[in-house]
PAZAMAR-847777 format. One record per residue (C-alpha): y, z negated, x negated; residue number from 1; residue in one letter. Coordinates in steps of 0.05 Angstrom, whole numbers, plus 32768, in hexadecimal, padded with zeros to 4 digits. Each point is the difference from the previous one (the first is absolute). Last residue first. Example, Ala and Ser with C-alpha at 12.3 -4.5 7.8 and 13.67 -1.06 7.14 Angstrom:
BEGIN
NODE     py     pz     px   pos   code
NODE   7FEB   7F71   7EEF     2      S
NODE   7FBB   7FF3   801B     1      A
***
This chain:
BEGIN
NODE     py     pz     px   pos   code
NODE   7D60   8249   8154   259      D
NODE   803D   8028   8016   258      V
NODE   7FFD   804A   800E   257      L
NODE   8043   8023   7FFE   256      M
NODE   802C   800D   803D   255      G
NODE   8042   7FF0   7FDC   254      N
NODE   8006   7FC0   8029   253      G
NODE   7FBF   7FE6   7FE3   252      S
NODE   801A   800A   7FB9   251      T
NODE   8040   7FDB   8011   250      T
NODE   7FDB   7FC6   8020   249      T
NODE   7FD0   7FFB   7FC5   248      I
NODE   8039   7FFF   7FCE   247      S
NODE   8026   7FCC   802A   246      R
NODE   7FC3   7FD3   8002   245      V
NODE   7FF5   8008   7FB5   244      N
NODE   8049   7FED   7FF2   243      M
NODE   7FFA   7FC3   802C   242      R
NODE   7FC1   7FE9   7FDC   241      E
NODE   8022   800B   7FBC   240      V
NODE   803B   7FD5   8016   239      I
NODE   7FD2   7FC9   8019   238      K
NODE   7FD9   8001   7FBE   237      E
NODE   8042   7FFB   7FD9   236      T
NODE   8015   7FC2   8027   235      K
NODE   7FBD   7FDE   7FF5   234      Q
NODE   8003   8011   7FB6   233      K
NODE   8047   7FE4   7FF9   232      I
NODE   7FEC   7FC0   8023   231      I
NODE   7FC3   7FF8   7FD3   230      N
NODE   802C   800B   7FC3   229      E
NODE   802E   7FC7   8016   228      M
NODE   7FC5   7FCF   8006   227      E
NODE   7FE4   8016   7FBC   226      D
NODE   8045   7FF9   7FE0   225      K
NODE   8008   7FBA   801C   224      L
NODE   7FC0   7FEB   7FDE   223      V
NODE   8016   801F   7FBF   222      K
NODE   8042   7FDB   8004   221      C
NODE   7FD9   7FBF   8007   220      A
NODE   7FDE   800E   7FBE   219      E
NODE   8043   800D   7FDD   218      I
NODE   801C   7FC0   801E   217      G
NODE   7FC6   7FD6   7FE5   216      L
NODE   800C   801E   7FBB   215      N
NODE   804A   7FEF   8003   214      L
NODE   7FF2   7FB9   8019   213      M
NODE   7FD0   7FF2   7FC6   212      E
NODE   8030   801F   7FCD   211      E
NODE   803A   7FD7   801B   210      F
NODE   7FD8   7FC0   7FFE   209      R
NODE   7FEF   800B   7FB7   208      D
NODE   8049   8012   7FF0   207      V
NODE   801A   7FC0   8020   206      H
NODE   802D   8011   803A   205      L
NODE   804B   8000   8009   204      R
NODE   801F   8013   8042   203      T
NODE   801E   8040   801C   202      E
NODE   7FC6   802E   7FF1   201      M
NODE   7FFA   804A   800B   200      Q
NODE   7FC9   802B   7FE4   199      A
NODE   8007   8049   8015   198      L
NODE   7FDF   8041   7FEC   197      T
NODE   7FC1   7FE0   7FE4   196      I
NODE   7FC6   802E   7FED   195      K
NODE   7FBD   7FEF   801F   194      S
NODE   7FEB   8049   7FF6   193      S
NODE   7FE8   800F   8046   192      T
NODE   8027   7FC6   8020   191      P
NODE   8045   8015   7FE9   190      L
NODE   8022   7FBC   8000   189      S
NODE   8036   7FD6   8021   188      A
NODE   8002   7FB6   7FF0   187      V
NODE   802D   7FCA   801C   186      I
NODE   7FFB   7FBC   7FDD   185      L
NODE   800B   7FBB   801C   184      N
NODE   8015   7FB9   7FF0   183      P
NODE   7FF3   7FDB   8042   182      L
NODE   8029   7FE1   8037   181      D
NODE   802B   8038   801C   180      Q
NODE   7FCA   8034   7FF9   179      E
NODE   7FCE   7FD1   8021   178      E
NODE   802C   7FF6   803D   177      I
NODE   800D   804B   8004   176      Q
NODE   7FB6   8011   7FFF   175      S
NODE   7FDF   8012   7FBF   174      L
NODE   7FCE   8037   7FF5   173      D
NODE   7FD0   7FE0   7FCE   172      L
NODE   7FFE   7FB8   7FE8   171      L
NODE   7FF2   7FE9   7FB9   170      P
NODE   7FE7   7FB9   7FF7   169      Q
NODE   8018   7FD8   7FC3   168      T
NODE   8037   7FD8   8023   167      L
NODE   800D   8031   8039   166      H
NODE   800E   8044   7FE0   165      L
NODE   8017   803C   8028   164      G
NODE   7FEB   8049   8001   163      I
NODE   8024   8037   8026   162      S
NODE   7FE0   8044   800C   161      I
NODE   800F   804A   7FF4   160      S
NODE   7FE0   8044   8006   159      T
NODE   8015   8041   7FE2   158      V
NODE   7FD1   803A   800E   157      Y
NODE   7FF9   8031   7FC7   156      D
NODE   8025   8035   7FD8   155      L
NODE   802C   8012   803B   154      M
NODE   8010   8041   8025   153      S
NODE   802B   7FF8   803F   152      I
NODE   7FDB   8019   803E   151      G
NODE   802D   7FD8   8030   150      A
NODE   7FC5   7FD6   8018   149      S
NODE   7FEE   7FF2   7FB8   148      I
NODE   8047   7FE8   7FF4   147      L
NODE   7FFD   7FD5   803F   146      A
NODE   7FBE   7FE1   7FEA   145      L
NODE   801C   7FED   7FBC   144      T
NODE   8041   7FE7   801E   143      T
NODE   7FDA   7FD2   802F   142      A
NODE   7FDB   7FE0   7FC6   141      N
NODE   8041   7FF8   7FD9   140      I
NODE   8022   7FE1   803D   139      S
NODE   7FC6   7FD0   800A   138      T
NODE   8006   7FEA   7FB7   137      P
NODE   804C   7FF7   8006   136      L
NODE   8001   7FDA   8042   135      I
NODE   7FC6   7FD2   7FED   134      G
NODE   8015   7FC5   802A   133      G
NODE   8006   7FF6   804B   132      D
NODE   802D   803A   8014   131      A
NODE   8006   802C   803D   130      S
NODE   801B   8047   8009   129      L
NODE   8017   800A   7FB8   128      V
NODE   8017   8048   7FFD   127      Q
NODE   7FF8   8029   7FC1   126      V
NODE   801E   8046   7FF8   125      N
NODE   7FE7   8028   7FC4   124      I
NODE   8028   803E   7FF1   123      S
NODE   7FE4   8036   7FD3   122      I
NODE   8037   8029   7FE2   121      E
NODE   7FFF   8047   7FE5   120      S
NODE   8015   8029   7FC3   119      R
NODE   7FB8   8004   7FE7   118      P
NODE   7FC5   7FED   802D   117      Y
NODE   7FC0   8009   7FD8   116      L
NODE   801E   7FD9   7FC6   115      H
NODE   8004   7FC3   802E   114      T
NODE   7FB5   7FF4   7FFD   113      M
NODE   8008   7FBC   8021   112      I
NODE   7FDF   7FC9   7FD6   111      V
NODE   8033   7FF0   7FCA   110      P
NODE   8039   7FFE   8033   109      E
NODE   7FD7   7FD8   8032   108      F
NODE   8006   7FB8   7FE6   107      T
NODE   8047   8008   7FE7   106      Q
NODE   8016   8019   8045   105      R
NODE   7FDC   7FC7   8023   104      I
NODE   801E   7FCC   7FD1   103      S
NODE   8046   801D   800A   102      A
NODE   7FF8   7FFC   804C   101      G
NODE   7FE8   7FB8   7FFD   100      I
NODE   803B   7FEE   7FD3    99      E
NODE   8031   8024   802F    98      Q
NODE   7FE2   7FD8   803B    97      L
NODE   800C   7FBF   7FDA    96      R
NODE   8048   8014   7FEF    95      K
NODE   8013   8013   8047    94      D
NODE   801C   8047   7FFF    93      G
NODE   7FE2   8013   8044    92      R
NODE   8006   7FC3   802C    91      V
NODE   7FDE   7FBC   8001    90      R
NODE   8008   7FD7   803F    89      K
NODE   7FB7   8008   8011    88      G
NODE   7FEC   7FDB   7FC1    87      G
NODE   7FB8   8012   7FFB    86      G
NODE   7FE4   7FC1   801F    85      G
NODE   7FF7   801E   8044    84      Q
NODE   801A   8047   8008    83      A
NODE   802A   8006   803F    82      W
NODE   803D   801E   7FDF    81      P
NODE   7FD9   8038   7FDE    80      V
NODE   8000   7FFA   7FB4    79      V
NODE   8014   803B   7FD5    78      G
NODE   7FEB   801E   7FBE    77      V
NODE   8019   8042   7FE4    76      E
NODE   7FDD   8023   7FC7    75      V
NODE   8014   803F   7FDA    74      S
NODE   7FD2   802A   7FD4    73      I
NODE   801A   803A   7FD6    72      I
NODE   7FD6   803F   7FFC    71      A
NODE   7FF2   8022   7FBD    70      R
NODE   8016   8036   7FD0    69      D
NODE   8048   8011   8013    68      H
NODE   8012   7FB9   8013    67      S
NODE   802F   7FF5   803B    66      A
NODE   8030   7FC4   7FFF    65      N
NODE   803F   802B   8000    64      S
NODE   7FE4   8023   803E    63      R
NODE   800A   7FC1   8029    62      Q
NODE   7FD6   8003   803F    61      R
NODE   7FC9   801F   7FD6    60      P
NODE   7FE0   803F   801D    59      E
NODE   7FBE   7FEE   801F    58      R
NODE   7FBB   7FE6   7FEC    57      P
NODE   8009   7FE2   8031    56      G
NODE   8006   7FC5   802F    55      F
NODE   7FCA   7FCB   7FFD    54      I
NODE   7FFB   7FC7   8033    53      S
NODE   7FE6   7FBA   7FF2    52      V
NODE   7FF2   7FCC   8036    51      Q
NODE   7FF1   7FB9   7FEA    50      I
NODE   7FDD   7FC8   8026    49      T
NODE   7FF6   7FB9   7FE6    48      T
NODE   7FD9   7FD1   802D    47      L
NODE   7FBF   8008   7FD9    46      G
NODE   8005   8043   7FDC    45      Q
NODE   801A   8036   802E    44      T
NODE   800C   8047   7FE7    43      V
NODE   8027   8036   8024    42      T
NODE   7FFF   8046   7FE3    41      A
NODE   802C   803D   7FFC    40      S
NODE   8002   8048   7FE9    39      G
NODE   8030   803A   8006    38      E
NODE   8029   7FD4   802F    37      A
NODE   8013   8013   8046    36      T
NODE   7FCC   7FDC   802B    35      P
NODE   7FF9   7FC0   7FD7    34      H
NODE   7FBB   7FDF   8006    33      T
NODE   7FDA   8036   7FDC    32      N
NODE   7FC9   7FD3   7FE3    31      L
NODE   7FEB   7FBA   8014    30      Q
NODE   7FE0   7FCB   7FD4    29      F
NODE   7FEE   7FB9   8018    28      S
NODE   7FEF   7FC5   7FD4    27      T
NODE   7FE6   7FBA   800C    26      S
NODE   8015   7FD2   7FC7    25      R
NODE   7FD9   8002   7FBF    24      L
NODE   7FCD   7FCB   7FEC    23      E
NODE   7FFF   7FE9   7FB8    22      Y
NODE   8016   7FB8   800E    21      P
NODE   7FDA   7FFA   8042    20      R
NODE   8027   800C   8040    19      R
NODE   800A   7FCC   8036    18      A
NODE   804B   800E   8008    17      D
NODE   8015   7FC1   7FDA    16      H
NODE   7FCE   8011   7FC8    15      R
NODE   7FB7   7FEC   7FFE    14      L
NODE   7FDD   7FDC   7FC7    13      G
NODE   7FDE   7FCD   802E    12      G
NODE   802E   7FC8   7FE7    11      D
NODE   803D   8028   8015    10      N
NODE   8025   8033   7FD7     9      L
NODE   804A   800E   8007     8      I
NODE   800C   7FC3   802C     7      E
NODE   8041   8009   8025     6      I
NODE   8045   7FE0   7FF7     5      R
NODE   7FFE   8017   7FB7     4      S
NODE   801F   7FDC   7FC5     3      S
NODE   8022   8031   7FD1     2      S
NODE   7FDD   8016   7FC0     1      M
***
């Protein structure tokens, strides 16, 4: 473990940003943030903000890649020049961005009901707007909301979180400083069934610690799912209200009695 310039946990059990070990960063979920995409979402976790836009299902850009019995999924990841901590100089084709894109595709391929969209392509465009750790988990959470916004059928929500280990103490939802200093694990799961669709680890961990961190991540994913589901319900209720208002207005305009 590299020596850190900051104190990961102080004597009071608080992290450098005053969170407790199991406390998540503040989150914000927004739907339909891209005007021309079939579906889109912007998710902020701490100081990391990701916008995901969904294009399709549509005819594949390369017909040779089309599958007769399912949709293919493509992912592109970019970083805006002003993103802090995300490597603003990175361009499309950067190895790290390609790895993030591949992880997102592998995470969602078993979850999206691709057989409902044969001979088509679903394009996932990820833009890192600001970065302070947790780029991949935040991107996965934003992709879930964007797919729901686009009306793409999935088996379940997919939610994701990072977990680090400081000595023997697991920490949830790592900032960039913590990511750089601690062995960590990224988990993506289907909260309803607790099935794992991604478990990514770049450092070695004892099997007992790994199991503890994995279980903690699964529980945190359920919390995120509840928050995301509330946003979807609120958005749906607003749509239904607007539909009811339009129906009443139309009926009134036809000269019929309105209660």
